[in-house]
VEXKOLVEX-462931 format. One record per residue (C-alpha): residue number from 1; y, z, x. Coordinates in Angstrom, 3 decimals. Example, Ala and Ser with C-alpha at 12.3 -4.5 7.8 and 13.67 -1.06 7.14 Angstrom:
<atoms>
<atom><resi>1</resi><py>-4.500</py><pz>7.800</pz><px>12.300</px></atom>
<atom><resi>2</resi><py>-1.060</py><pz>7.140</pz><px>13.670</px></atom>
</atoms>
This chain:
<atoms>
<atom><resi>1</resi><py>-72.371</py><pz>-72.221</pz><px>40.171</px></atom>
<atom><resi>2</resi><py>-71.993</py><pz>-71.119</pz><px>43.787</px></atom>
<atom><resi>3</resi><py>-68.765</py><pz>-69.831</pz><px>45.174</px></atom>
<atom><resi>4</resi><py>-67.419</py><pz>-67.913</pz><px>48.119</px></atom>
<atom><resi>5</resi><py>-64.258</py><pz>-65.893</pz><px>48.195</px></atom>
<atom><resi>6</resi><py>-62.262</py><pz>-63.897</pz><px>50.676</px></atom>
<atom><resi>7</resi><py>-60.223</py><pz>-61.385</pz><px>48.725</px></atom>
<atom><resi>8</resi><py>-61.131</py><pz>-61.323</pz><px>45.053</px></atom>
<atom><resi>9</resi><py>-63.743</py><pz>-58.552</pz><px>45.216</px></atom>
<atom><resi>10</resi><py>-62.557</py><pz>-55.626</pz><px>43.077</px></atom>
<atom><resi>11</resi><py>-61.570</py><pz>-52.568</pz><px>45.101</px></atom>
<atom><resi>12</resi><py>-63.635</py><pz>-50.470</pz><px>42.714</px></atom>
<atom><resi>13</resi><py>-66.712</py><pz>-52.368</pz><px>43.914</px></atom>
<atom><resi>14</resi><py>-66.021</py><pz>-52.580</pz><px>47.621</px></atom>
<atom><resi>15</resi><py>-64.142</py><pz>-49.325</pz><px>48.062</px></atom>
<atom><resi>16</resi><py>-61.299</py><pz>-48.296</pz><px>50.296</px></atom>
<atom><resi>17</resi><py>-61.959</py><pz>-48.724</pz><px>53.991</px></atom>
<atom><resi>18</resi><py>-64.870</py><pz>-51.168</pz><px>53.885</px></atom>
<atom><resi>19</resi><py>-64.632</py><pz>-54.032</pz><px>56.343</px></atom>
<atom><resi>20</resi><py>-67.156</py><pz>-56.815</pz><px>55.786</px></atom>
<atom><resi>21</resi><py>-67.307</py><pz>-59.428</pz><px>58.527</px></atom>
<atom><resi>22</resi><py>-69.250</py><pz>-62.601</pz><px>57.845</px></atom>
<atom><resi>23</resi><py>-69.987</py><pz>-65.667</pz><px>59.894</px></atom>
<atom><resi>24</resi><py>-67.425</py><pz>-67.727</pz><px>57.996</px></atom>
<atom><resi>25</resi><py>-65.102</py><pz>-64.836</pz><px>57.257</px></atom>
<atom><resi>26</resi><py>-66.107</py><pz>-64.765</pz><px>53.601</px></atom>
<atom><resi>27</resi><py>-68.509</py><pz>-62.971</pz><px>51.349</px></atom>
<atom><resi>28</resi><py>-70.933</py><pz>-65.497</pz><px>49.910</px></atom>
<atom><resi>29</resi><py>-71.330</py><pz>-64.621</pz><px>46.255</px></atom>
<atom><resi>30</resi><py>-73.823</py><pz>-66.678</pz><px>44.268</px></atom>
<atom><resi>31</resi><py>-73.637</py><pz>-66.669</pz><px>40.483</px></atom>
<atom><resi>32</resi><py>-77.069</py><pz>-67.547</pz><px>39.112</px></atom>
<atom><resi>33</resi><py>-77.262</py><pz>-69.710</pz><px>36.001</px></atom>
<atom><resi>34</resi><py>-80.522</py><pz>-69.815</pz><px>34.069</px></atom>
<atom><resi>35</resi><py>-83.465</py><pz>-69.623</pz><px>36.462</px></atom>
<atom><resi>36</resi><py>-81.589</py><pz>-70.469</pz><px>39.640</px></atom>
<atom><resi>37</resi><py>-83.282</py><pz>-69.932</pz><px>42.992</px></atom>
<atom><resi>38</resi><py>-81.139</py><pz>-67.862</pz><px>45.251</px></atom>
<atom><resi>39</resi><py>-80.955</py><pz>-66.767</pz><px>48.849</px></atom>
<atom><resi>40</resi><py>-83.279</py><pz>-66.886</pz><px>51.869</px></atom>
<atom><resi>41</resi><py>-84.477</py><pz>-63.299</pz><px>51.764</px></atom>
<atom><resi>42</resi><py>-87.590</py><pz>-61.963</pz><px>50.112</px></atom>
<atom><resi>43</resi><py>-87.860</py><pz>-58.787</pz><px>48.102</px></atom>
<atom><resi>44</resi><py>-91.184</py><pz>-57.375</pz><px>49.158</px></atom>
<atom><resi>45</resi><py>-93.651</py><pz>-55.387</pz><px>47.092</px></atom>
<atom><resi>46</resi><py>-96.663</py><pz>-53.517</pz><px>48.374</px></atom>
<atom><resi>47</resi><py>-99.764</py><pz>-55.627</pz><px>48.962</px></atom>
<atom><resi>48</resi><py>-102.589</py><pz>-55.237</pz><px>46.487</px></atom>
<atom><resi>49</resi><py>-106.197</py><pz>-55.647</pz><px>47.563</px></atom>
<atom><resi>50</resi><py>-107.938</py><pz>-59.001</pz><px>47.503</px></atom>
<atom><resi>51</resi><py>-109.294</py><pz>-58.406</pz><px>44.000</px></atom>
<atom><resi>52</resi><py>-106.179</py><pz>-56.672</pz><px>42.686</px></atom>
<atom><resi>53</resi><py>-102.826</py><pz>-57.735</pz><px>41.275</px></atom>
<atom><resi>54</resi><py>-99.818</py><pz>-55.459</pz><px>41.399</px></atom>
<atom><resi>55</resi><py>-98.033</py><pz>-54.824</pz><px>38.141</px></atom>
<atom><resi>56</resi><py>-94.317</py><pz>-55.421</pz><px>37.570</px></atom>
<atom><resi>57</resi><py>-91.683</py><pz>-52.858</pz><px>38.490</px></atom>
<atom><resi>58</resi><py>-88.617</py><pz>-52.475</pz><px>36.246</px></atom>
<atom><resi>59</resi><py>-85.562</py><pz>-50.820</pz><px>37.776</px></atom>
<atom><resi>60</resi><py>-83.035</py><pz>-49.858</pz><px>35.087</px></atom>
<atom><resi>61</resi><py>-79.433</py><pz>-48.960</pz><px>35.863</px></atom>
<atom><resi>62</resi><py>-79.184</py><pz>-45.918</pz><px>33.582</px></atom>
<atom><resi>63</resi><py>-76.916</py><pz>-45.454</pz><px>30.590</px></atom>
<atom><resi>64</resi><py>-77.933</py><pz>-45.265</pz><px>26.956</px></atom>
<atom><resi>65</resi><py>-81.453</py><pz>-46.544</pz><px>26.397</px></atom>
<atom><resi>66</resi><py>-81.513</py><pz>-50.072</pz><px>25.031</px></atom>
<atom><resi>67</resi><py>-84.195</py><pz>-51.278</pz><px>22.626</px></atom>
<atom><resi>68</resi><py>-84.450</py><pz>-54.696</pz><px>24.289</px></atom>
<atom><resi>69</resi><py>-85.224</py><pz>-53.174</pz><px>27.679</px></atom>
<atom><resi>70</resi><py>-87.741</py><pz>-50.694</pz><px>26.281</px></atom>
<atom><resi>71</resi><py>-89.423</py><pz>-53.437</pz><px>24.258</px></atom>
<atom><resi>72</resi><py>-89.716</py><pz>-55.480</pz><px>27.448</px></atom>
<atom><resi>73</resi><py>-91.372</py><pz>-52.489</pz><px>29.128</px></atom>
<atom><resi>74</resi><py>-93.791</py><pz>-52.166</pz><px>26.199</px></atom>
<atom><resi>75</resi><py>-94.689</py><pz>-55.865</pz><px>26.324</px></atom>
<atom><resi>76</resi><py>-95.229</py><pz>-55.842</pz><px>30.093</px></atom>
<atom><resi>77</resi><py>-97.448</py><pz>-52.773</pz><px>29.714</px></atom>
<atom><resi>78</resi><py>-99.788</py><pz>-54.512</pz><px>27.282</px></atom>
<atom><resi>79</resi><py>-98.187</py><pz>-54.018</pz><px>23.897</px></atom>
<atom><resi>80</resi><py>-97.680</py><pz>-51.270</pz><px>21.354</px></atom>
<atom><resi>81</resi><py>-101.273</py><pz>-50.009</pz><px>21.511</px></atom>
<atom><resi>82</resi><py>-101.322</py><pz>-49.723</pz><px>25.311</px></atom>
<atom><resi>83</resi><py>-101.536</py><pz>-46.246</pz><px>26.892</px></atom>
<atom><resi>84</resi><py>-97.970</py><pz>-45.428</pz><px>27.963</px></atom>
<atom><resi>85</resi><py>-97.054</py><pz>-42.441</pz><px>30.118</px></atom>
<atom><resi>86</resi><py>-93.593</py><pz>-40.867</pz><px>30.115</px></atom>
<atom><resi>87</resi><py>-92.723</py><pz>-38.986</pz><px>33.324</px></atom>
<atom><resi>88</resi><py>-89.603</py><pz>-36.802</pz><px>33.234</px></atom>
<atom><resi>89</resi><py>-89.884</py><pz>-35.029</pz><px>36.583</px></atom>
<atom><resi>90</resi><py>-86.244</py><pz>-35.862</pz><px>37.359</px></atom>
<atom><resi>91</resi><py>-84.894</py><pz>-34.216</pz><px>34.206</px></atom>
<atom><resi>92</resi><py>-83.246</py><pz>-30.783</pz><px>33.961</px></atom>
<atom><resi>93</resi><py>-85.375</py><pz>-30.192</pz><px>30.853</px></atom>
<atom><resi>94</resi><py>-88.563</py><pz>-32.219</pz><px>31.355</px></atom>
<atom><resi>95</resi><py>-90.305</py><pz>-31.133</pz><px>28.152</px></atom>
<atom><resi>96</resi><py>-87.350</py><pz>-31.903</pz><px>25.893</px></atom>
<atom><resi>97</resi><py>-86.650</py><pz>-35.216</pz><px>27.600</px></atom>
<atom><resi>98</resi><py>-90.320</py><pz>-36.163</pz><px>27.594</px></atom>
<atom><resi>99</resi><py>-90.740</py><pz>-35.535</pz><px>23.887</px></atom>
<atom><resi>100</resi><py>-87.552</py><pz>-37.465</pz><px>23.131</px></atom>
<atom><resi>101</resi><py>-88.884</py><pz>-40.518</pz><px>24.972</px></atom>
<atom><resi>102</resi><py>-92.266</py><pz>-40.285</pz><px>23.258</px></atom>
<atom><resi>103</resi><py>-90.510</py><pz>-40.135</pz><px>19.884</px></atom>
<atom><resi>104</resi><py>-88.381</py><pz>-43.137</pz><px>20.862</px></atom>
<atom><resi>105</resi><py>-91.433</py><pz>-45.169</pz><px>21.858</px></atom>
<atom><resi>106</resi><py>-93.104</py><pz>-44.273</pz><px>18.567</px></atom>
<atom><resi>107</resi><py>-90.011</py><pz>-45.478</pz><px>16.711</px></atom>
<atom><resi>108</resi><py>-90.483</py><pz>-48.791</pz><px>18.516</px></atom>
<atom><resi>109</resi><py>-94.040</py><pz>-48.954</pz><px>17.194</px></atom>
<atom><resi>110</resi><py>-96.053</py><pz>-47.537</pz><px>20.103</px></atom>
<atom><resi>111</resi><py>-99.223</py><pz>-45.729</pz><px>19.047</px></atom>
<atom><resi>112</resi><py>-100.486</py><pz>-44.399</pz><px>22.373</px></atom>
<atom><resi>113</resi><py>-97.510</py><pz>-42.917</pz><px>24.233</px></atom>
<atom><resi>114</resi><py>-97.651</py><pz>-39.462</pz><px>25.758</px></atom>
<atom><resi>115</resi><py>-95.567</py><pz>-37.233</pz><px>27.991</px></atom>
<atom><resi>116</resi><py>-97.252</py><pz>-35.969</pz><px>31.159</px></atom>
<atom><resi>117</resi><py>-95.606</py><pz>-33.799</pz><px>33.794</px></atom>
<atom><resi>118</resi><py>-97.452</py><pz>-34.144</pz><px>37.118</px></atom>
<atom><resi>119</resi><py>-97.896</py><pz>-30.746</pz><px>38.760</px></atom>
<atom><resi>120</resi><py>-100.345</py><pz>-28.777</pz><px>40.853</px></atom>
<atom><resi>121</resi><py>-101.427</py><pz>-26.993</pz><px>37.672</px></atom>
<atom><resi>122</resi><py>-102.015</py><pz>-30.184</pz><px>35.699</px></atom>
<atom><resi>123</resi><py>-105.084</py><pz>-30.204</pz><px>33.473</px></atom>
<atom><resi>124</resi><py>-108.025</py><pz>-32.537</pz><px>33.948</px></atom>
<atom><resi>125</resi><py>-107.326</py><pz>-34.338</pz><px>30.629</px></atom>
<atom><resi>126</resi><py>-103.721</py><pz>-34.912</pz><px>31.693</px></atom>
<atom><resi>127</resi><py>-104.843</py><pz>-36.274</pz><px>35.048</px></atom>
<atom><resi>128</resi><py>-107.340</py><pz>-38.592</pz><px>33.368</px></atom>
<atom><resi>129</resi><py>-104.752</py><pz>-39.838</pz><px>30.869</px></atom>
<atom><resi>130</resi><py>-102.251</py><pz>-40.359</pz><px>33.689</px></atom>
<atom><resi>131</resi><py>-104.732</py><pz>-42.415</pz><px>35.701</px></atom>
<atom><resi>132</resi><py>-105.511</py><pz>-44.526</pz><px>32.618</px></atom>
<atom><resi>133</resi><py>-101.868</py><pz>-45.408</pz><px>31.947</px></atom>
<atom><resi>134</resi><py>-100.904</py><pz>-49.072</pz><px>31.695</px></atom>
<atom><resi>135</resi><py>-97.188</py><pz>-48.384</pz><px>31.602</px></atom>
<atom><resi>136</resi><py>-95.294</py><pz>-45.567</pz><px>33.337</px></atom>
<atom><resi>137</resi><py>-91.709</py><pz>-44.763</pz><px>32.380</px></atom>
<atom><resi>138</resi><py>-89.648</py><pz>-42.489</pz><px>34.664</px></atom>
<atom><resi>139</resi><py>-86.527</py><pz>-40.861</pz><px>33.242</px></atom>
<atom><resi>140</resi><py>-83.219</py><pz>-40.209</pz><px>34.956</px></atom>
<atom><resi>141</resi><py>-82.006</py><pz>-36.970</pz><px>36.499</px></atom>
<atom><resi>142</resi><py>-82.452</py><pz>-36.027</pz><px>40.153</px></atom>
<atom><resi>143</resi><py>-84.624</py><pz>-38.409</pz><px>42.162</px></atom>
<atom><resi>144</resi><py>-85.472</py><pz>-35.663</pz><px>44.642</px></atom>
<atom><resi>145</resi><py>-87.570</py><pz>-33.952</pz><px>41.960</px></atom>
<atom><resi>146</resi><py>-89.690</py><pz>-37.084</pz><px>41.585</px></atom>
<atom><resi>147</resi><py>-90.180</py><pz>-37.467</pz><px>45.320</px></atom>
<atom><resi>148</resi><py>-91.088</py><pz>-33.795</pz><px>45.712</px></atom>
<atom><resi>149</resi><py>-93.538</py><pz>-33.568</pz><px>42.823</px></atom>
<atom><resi>150</resi><py>-95.249</py><pz>-36.945</pz><px>42.433</px></atom>
<atom><resi>151</resi><py>-97.657</py><pz>-36.237</pz><px>45.278</px></atom>
<atom><resi>152</resi><py>-101.342</py><pz>-35.997</pz><px>46.069</px></atom>
<atom><resi>153</resi><py>-103.778</py><pz>-37.146</pz><px>43.394</px></atom>
<atom><resi>154</resi><py>-100.911</py><pz>-37.960</pz><px>41.008</px></atom>
<atom><resi>155</resi><py>-99.373</py><pz>-40.416</pz><px>43.446</px></atom>
<atom><resi>156</resi><py>-102.794</py><pz>-41.843</pz><px>44.260</px></atom>
<atom><resi>157</resi><py>-103.419</py><pz>-42.391</pz><px>40.545</px></atom>
<atom><resi>158</resi><py>-100.176</py><pz>-44.240</pz><px>39.826</px></atom>
<atom><resi>159</resi><py>-100.553</py><pz>-46.353</pz><px>42.930</px></atom>
<atom><resi>160</resi><py>-104.069</py><pz>-47.351</pz><px>41.894</px></atom>
<atom><resi>161</resi><py>-102.996</py><pz>-48.089</pz><px>38.320</px></atom>
<atom><resi>162</resi><py>-100.068</py><pz>-50.206</pz><px>39.559</px></atom>
<atom><resi>163</resi><py>-102.290</py><pz>-52.107</pz><px>41.999</px></atom>
<atom><resi>164</resi><py>-104.503</py><pz>-52.951</pz><px>39.023</px></atom>
<atom><resi>165</resi><py>-101.630</py><pz>-54.367</pz><px>36.987</px></atom>
<atom><resi>166</resi><py>-99.948</py><pz>-51.378</pz><px>35.340</px></atom>
<atom><resi>167</resi><py>-96.177</py><pz>-51.546</pz><px>34.839</px></atom>
<atom><resi>168</resi><py>-93.793</py><pz>-49.038</pz><px>36.416</px></atom>
<atom><resi>169</resi><py>-90.325</py><pz>-48.617</pz><px>34.906</px></atom>
<atom><resi>170</resi><py>-87.608</py><pz>-46.166</pz><px>35.814</px></atom>
<atom><resi>171</resi><py>-84.036</py><pz>-45.585</pz><px>34.743</px></atom>
<atom><resi>172</resi><py>-81.277</py><pz>-44.169</pz><px>36.954</px></atom>
<atom><resi>173</resi><py>-82.979</py><pz>-41.650</pz><px>39.281</px></atom>
<atom><resi>174</resi><py>-86.330</py><pz>-42.937</pz><px>38.060</px></atom>
<atom><resi>175</resi><py>-85.487</py><pz>-46.384</pz><px>39.453</px></atom>
<atom><resi>176</resi><py>-84.333</py><pz>-45.269</pz><px>42.888</px></atom>
<atom><resi>177</resi><py>-87.559</py><pz>-43.934</pz><px>44.412</px></atom>
<atom><resi>178</resi><py>-89.693</py><pz>-47.066</pz><px>44.792</px></atom>
<atom><resi>179</resi><py>-88.300</py><pz>-48.510</pz><px>48.024</px></atom>
<atom><resi>180</resi><py>-89.167</py><pz>-47.382</pz><px>51.522</px></atom>
<atom><resi>181</resi><py>-85.736</py><pz>-45.748</pz><px>51.634</px></atom>
<atom><resi>182</resi><py>-84.306</py><pz>-43.852</pz><px>48.666</px></atom>
<atom><resi>183</resi><py>-80.629</py><pz>-43.096</pz><px>48.117</px></atom>
<atom><resi>184</resi><py>-80.445</py><pz>-39.393</pz><px>47.244</px></atom>
<atom><resi>185</resi><py>-76.692</py><pz>-39.108</pz><px>46.693</px></atom>
<atom><resi>186</resi><py>-73.288</py><pz>-39.401</pz><px>48.322</px></atom>
<atom><resi>187</resi><py>-69.876</py><pz>-40.731</pz><px>47.376</px></atom>
<atom><resi>188</resi><py>-69.507</py><pz>-44.505</pz><px>47.949</px></atom>
<atom><resi>189</resi><py>-65.936</py><pz>-44.336</pz><px>49.240</px></atom>
<atom><resi>190</resi><py>-66.704</py><pz>-41.448</pz><px>51.582</px></atom>
<atom><resi>191</resi><py>-69.727</py><pz>-43.381</pz><px>52.802</px></atom>
<atom><resi>192</resi><py>-67.436</py><pz>-46.291</pz><px>53.691</px></atom>
<atom><resi>193</resi><py>-65.359</py><pz>-44.001</pz><px>55.887</px></atom>
<atom><resi>194</resi><py>-67.876</py><pz>-41.463</pz><px>57.173</px></atom>
<atom><resi>195</resi><py>-71.367</py><pz>-42.889</pz><px>56.745</px></atom>
<atom><resi>196</resi><py>-73.935</py><pz>-40.104</pz><px>56.547</px></atom>
<atom><resi>197</resi><py>-71.560</py><pz>-37.266</pz><px>57.411</px></atom>
<atom><resi>198</resi><py>-72.501</py><pz>-34.473</pz><px>54.958</px></atom>
<atom><resi>199</resi><py>-69.198</py><pz>-32.662</pz><px>55.443</px></atom>
<atom><resi>200</resi><py>-67.456</py><pz>-35.594</pz><px>53.723</px></atom>
<atom><resi>201</resi><py>-70.107</py><pz>-36.208</pz><px>51.018</px></atom>
<atom><resi>202</resi><py>-71.397</py><pz>-39.268</pz><px>52.851</px></atom>
<atom><resi>203</resi><py>-74.554</py><pz>-41.045</pz><px>51.770</px></atom>
<atom><resi>204</resi><py>-77.777</py><pz>-39.041</pz><px>51.741</px></atom>
<atom><resi>205</resi><py>-80.982</py><pz>-40.960</pz><px>52.403</px></atom>
<atom><resi>206</resi><py>-84.641</py><pz>-40.020</pz><px>52.191</px></atom>
<atom><resi>207</resi><py>-88.082</py><pz>-41.577</pz><px>52.134</px></atom>
<atom><resi>208</resi><py>-89.113</py><pz>-43.381</pz><px>48.964</px></atom>
<atom><resi>209</resi><py>-92.628</py><pz>-44.243</pz><px>47.817</px></atom>
<atom><resi>210</resi><py>-92.588</py><pz>-47.628</pz><px>49.560</px></atom>
<atom><resi>211</resi><py>-93.822</py><pz>-49.770</pz><px>46.674</px></atom>
<atom><resi>212</resi><py>-90.821</py><pz>-52.023</pz><px>47.414</px></atom>
<atom><resi>213</resi><py>-90.561</py><pz>-51.933</pz><px>51.221</px></atom>
<atom><resi>214</resi><py>-87.494</py><pz>-53.597</pz><px>52.656</px></atom>
<atom><resi>215</resi><py>-85.648</py><pz>-53.027</pz><px>49.375</px></atom>
<atom><resi>216</resi><py>-83.175</py><pz>-50.290</pz><px>48.436</px></atom>
<atom><resi>217</resi><py>-82.219</py><pz>-49.642</pz><px>44.798</px></atom>
<atom><resi>218</resi><py>-78.997</py><pz>-48.111</pz><px>43.459</px></atom>
<atom><resi>219</resi><py>-78.043</py><pz>-47.596</pz><px>39.811</px></atom>
<atom><resi>220</resi><py>-74.920</py><pz>-47.098</pz><px>37.658</px></atom>
<atom><resi>221</resi><py>-73.749</py><pz>-49.715</pz><px>40.101</px></atom>
<atom><resi>222</resi><py>-70.540</py><pz>-51.504</pz><px>39.144</px></atom>
<atom><resi>223</resi><py>-69.092</py><pz>-48.700</pz><px>37.021</px></atom>
<atom><resi>224</resi><py>-69.245</py><pz>-46.270</pz><px>39.963</px></atom>
<atom><resi>225</resi><py>-68.277</py><pz>-48.706</pz><px>42.726</px></atom>
<atom><resi>226</resi><py>-71.479</py><pz>-48.195</pz><px>44.681</px></atom>
<atom><resi>227</resi><py>-71.512</py><pz>-51.346</pz><px>46.802</px></atom>
<atom><resi>228</resi><py>-70.489</py><pz>-49.473</pz><px>49.989</px></atom>
<atom><resi>229</resi><py>-73.405</py><pz>-47.067</pz><px>49.865</px></atom>
<atom><resi>230</resi><py>-75.940</py><pz>-49.758</pz><px>48.881</px></atom>
<atom><resi>231</resi><py>-74.777</py><pz>-51.954</pz><px>51.760</px></atom>
<atom><resi>232</resi><py>-74.964</py><pz>-49.006</pz><px>54.172</px></atom>
<atom><resi>233</resi><py>-78.451</py><pz>-48.020</pz><px>53.003</px></atom>
<atom><resi>234</resi><py>-79.730</py><pz>-51.605</pz><px>53.173</px></atom>
<atom><resi>235</resi><py>-78.459</py><pz>-52.099</pz><px>56.715</px></atom>
<atom><resi>236</resi><py>-79.893</py><pz>-48.725</pz><px>57.704</px></atom>
<atom><resi>237</resi><py>-83.280</py><pz>-49.687</pz><px>56.203</px></atom>
<atom><resi>238</resi><py>-83.864</py><pz>-52.260</pz><px>58.966</px></atom>
<atom><resi>239</resi><py>-82.005</py><pz>-54.876</pz><px>56.951</px></atom>
<atom><resi>240</resi><py>-83.340</py><pz>-56.666</pz><px>53.906</px></atom>
<atom><resi>241</resi><py>-82.298</py><pz>-56.452</pz><px>50.289</px></atom>
<atom><resi>242</resi><py>-80.317</py><pz>-54.013</pz><px>48.225</px></atom>
<atom><resi>243</resi><py>-80.546</py><pz>-54.145</pz><px>44.433</px></atom>
<atom><resi>244</resi><py>-77.673</py><pz>-52.595</pz><px>42.483</px></atom>
<atom><resi>245</resi><py>-78.275</py><pz>-52.329</pz><px>38.737</px></atom>
<atom><resi>246</resi><py>-75.639</py><pz>-51.714</pz><px>36.065</px></atom>
<atom><resi>247</resi><py>-76.213</py><pz>-49.393</pz><px>33.090</px></atom>
<atom><resi>248</resi><py>-78.156</py><pz>-50.857</pz><px>30.166</px></atom>
<atom><resi>249</resi><py>-79.490</py><pz>-53.522</pz><px>32.532</px></atom>
<atom><resi>250</resi><py>-82.879</py><pz>-54.010</pz><px>34.162</px></atom>
<atom><resi>251</resi><py>-84.192</py><pz>-55.966</pz><px>37.126</px></atom>
<atom><resi>252</resi><py>-87.842</py><pz>-56.874</pz><px>36.613</px></atom>
<atom><resi>253</resi><py>-89.745</py><pz>-57.419</pz><px>39.857</px></atom>
<atom><resi>254</resi><py>-93.013</py><pz>-59.255</pz><px>39.260</px></atom>
<atom><resi>255</resi><py>-96.064</py><pz>-59.518</pz><px>41.531</px></atom>
<atom><resi>256</resi><py>-95.201</py><pz>-63.174</pz><px>42.210</px></atom>
<atom><resi>257</resi><py>-92.091</py><pz>-61.948</pz><px>43.995</px></atom>
<atom><resi>258</resi><py>-89.505</py><pz>-63.016</pz><px>41.428</px></atom>
<atom><resi>259</resi><py>-86.729</py><pz>-60.813</pz><px>40.064</px></atom>
<atom><resi>260</resi><py>-85.410</py><pz>-61.443</pz><px>36.560</px></atom>
<atom><resi>261</resi><py>-82.571</py><pz>-59.740</pz><px>34.727</px></atom>
<atom><resi>262</resi><py>-82.313</py><pz>-58.462</pz><px>31.172</px></atom>
<atom><resi>263</resi><py>-79.730</py><pz>-56.302</pz><px>29.418</px></atom>
<atom><resi>264</resi><py>-75.978</py><pz>-56.084</pz><px>29.016</px></atom>
<atom><resi>265</resi><py>-74.680</py><pz>-55.882</pz><px>32.583</px></atom>
<atom><resi>266</resi><py>-75.300</py><pz>-57.388</pz><px>35.991</px></atom>
<atom><resi>267</resi><py>-77.652</py><pz>-56.941</pz><px>38.905</px></atom>
<atom><resi>268</resi><py>-76.120</py><pz>-57.242</pz><px>42.366</px></atom>
<atom><resi>269</resi><py>-78.395</py><pz>-58.368</pz><px>45.204</px></atom>
<atom><resi>270</resi><py>-77.124</py><pz>-57.562</pz><px>48.690</px></atom>
<atom><resi>271</resi><py>-78.593</py><pz>-59.103</pz><px>51.833</px></atom>
<atom><resi>272</resi><py>-77.696</py><pz>-57.333</pz><px>55.068</px></atom>
<atom><resi>273</resi><py>-79.274</py><pz>-58.034</pz><px>58.457</px></atom>
<atom><resi>274</resi><py>-80.320</py><pz>-54.975</pz><px>60.437</px></atom>
<atom><resi>275</resi><py>-77.429</py><pz>-53.979</pz><px>62.692</px></atom>
<atom><resi>276</resi><py>-75.524</py><pz>-51.005</pz><px>64.084</px></atom>
<atom><resi>277</resi><py>-73.030</py><pz>-49.701</pz><px>61.534</px></atom>
<atom><resi>278</resi><py>-69.484</py><pz>-49.069</pz><px>62.713</px></atom>
<atom><resi>279</resi><py>-67.233</py><pz>-46.622</pz><px>60.896</px></atom>
<atom><resi>280</resi><py>-65.101</py><pz>-47.191</pz><px>58.917</px></atom>
<atom><resi>281</resi><py>-67.940</py><pz>-49.360</pz><px>57.712</px></atom>
<atom><resi>282</resi><py>-68.157</py><pz>-52.803</pz><px>59.244</px></atom>
<atom><resi>283</resi><py>-71.075</py><pz>-55.123</pz><px>58.496</px></atom>
<atom><resi>284</resi><py>-71.628</py><pz>-58.695</pz><px>59.654</px></atom>
<atom><resi>285</resi><py>-73.250</py><pz>-61.560</pz><px>57.767</px></atom>
<atom><resi>286</resi><py>-73.641</py><pz>-59.709</pz><px>54.492</px></atom>
<atom><resi>287</resi><py>-74.096</py><pz>-61.790</pz><px>51.346</px></atom>
<atom><resi>288</resi><py>-73.739</py><pz>-60.655</pz><px>47.749</px></atom>
<atom><resi>289</resi><py>-75.283</py><pz>-62.347</pz><px>44.712</px></atom>
<atom><resi>290</resi><py>-74.474</py><pz>-61.328</pz><px>41.144</px></atom>
<atom><resi>291</resi><py>-76.995</py><pz>-62.022</pz><px>38.376</px></atom>
<atom><resi>292</resi><py>-76.875</py><pz>-61.451</pz><px>34.626</px></atom>
<atom><resi>293</resi><py>-79.316</py><pz>-61.640</pz><px>31.714</px></atom>
<atom><resi>294</resi><py>-81.721</py><pz>-64.565</pz><px>32.019</px></atom>
<atom><resi>295</resi><py>-81.054</py><pz>-65.144</pz><px>35.713</px></atom>
<atom><resi>296</resi><py>-83.858</py><pz>-65.161</pz><px>38.245</px></atom>
<atom><resi>297</resi><py>-84.048</py><pz>-64.413</pz><px>41.943</px></atom>
<atom><resi>298</resi><py>-87.175</py><pz>-66.463</pz><px>42.550</px></atom>
<atom><resi>299</resi><py>-87.330</py><pz>-66.286</pz><px>46.297</px></atom>
<atom><resi>300</resi><py>-90.184</py><pz>-63.861</pz><px>46.634</px></atom>
<atom><resi>301</resi><py>-89.852</py><pz>-60.107</pz><px>46.212</px></atom>
<atom><resi>302</resi><py>-92.898</py><pz>-59.099</pz><px>48.159</px></atom>
<atom><resi>303</resi><py>-94.775</py><pz>-55.891</pz><px>47.544</px></atom>
<atom><resi>304</resi><py>-96.839</py><pz>-54.054</pz><px>50.091</px></atom>
<atom><resi>305</resi><py>-99.408</py><pz>-51.317</pz><px>49.599</px></atom>
<atom><resi>306</resi><py>-97.673</py><pz>-48.260</pz><px>50.951</px></atom>
<atom><resi>307</resi><py>-99.622</py><pz>-45.350</pz><px>52.347</px></atom>
<atom><resi>308</resi><py>-99.626</py><pz>-42.267</pz><px>50.157</px></atom>
<atom><resi>309</resi><py>-96.747</py><pz>-39.998</pz><px>51.138</px></atom>
</atoms>
């Protein structure tokens, strides 16, 4: 079912003060049914080498952990006996959070899950186990802690593992660091009025790891009305795609370039051409697609091998 509408977008999603100008004066909103093929844009992932295949990336919208999503992560990572690595750099209490996730994975039947906290003082066994991981799960918290600490040999190791097929999954903050641009914070409504003005709690942007170049990820999406800041960030990131993920929902980006949805909520895909941004926010030719469990964006989410930050 495809439909376009002029005024039925909830104010909680768009936000006060957002002006969206499109070629036909509407927002094109595509509702995917089954495995529909949507949109002209491609979500890009970093290129693997000629003899390599990137693994999938799961971006999870936060909220209470859901067995279905975690079981999908386990399956994509090679099953319950696969070496799984829990990374809780974003957490206020990394050790407590890390152990809780390991216990959760064990409850789901995993026999080889461990918590590793990348740091300059990391032990050689930890570094070896990290490099051997086939599934990496990043917790929520503050994404700046991930970007500041997953550096050097640790970042090299996860990039190499991913380029050889390992799965990367992250929830909330752990999902927001994989694009070229990362949203670090900011109020959506203030962003609509004031853009990046820090005196009004406008959007704060930083450099992500670049595993998904041309793609910006935001989480807790519909419940917190974050469309304005995702649209702003996507336009600012030279245009491309924005992926907004609801709590207890995951978008799975596979090496083929497809995006599939699982979980209870929706995934919003925003396409915004690169353009100057007027304030209060005005964007031209923006399209919005809303997907739910079982839907597929099969247009090609391309990955590209990013340089180590």
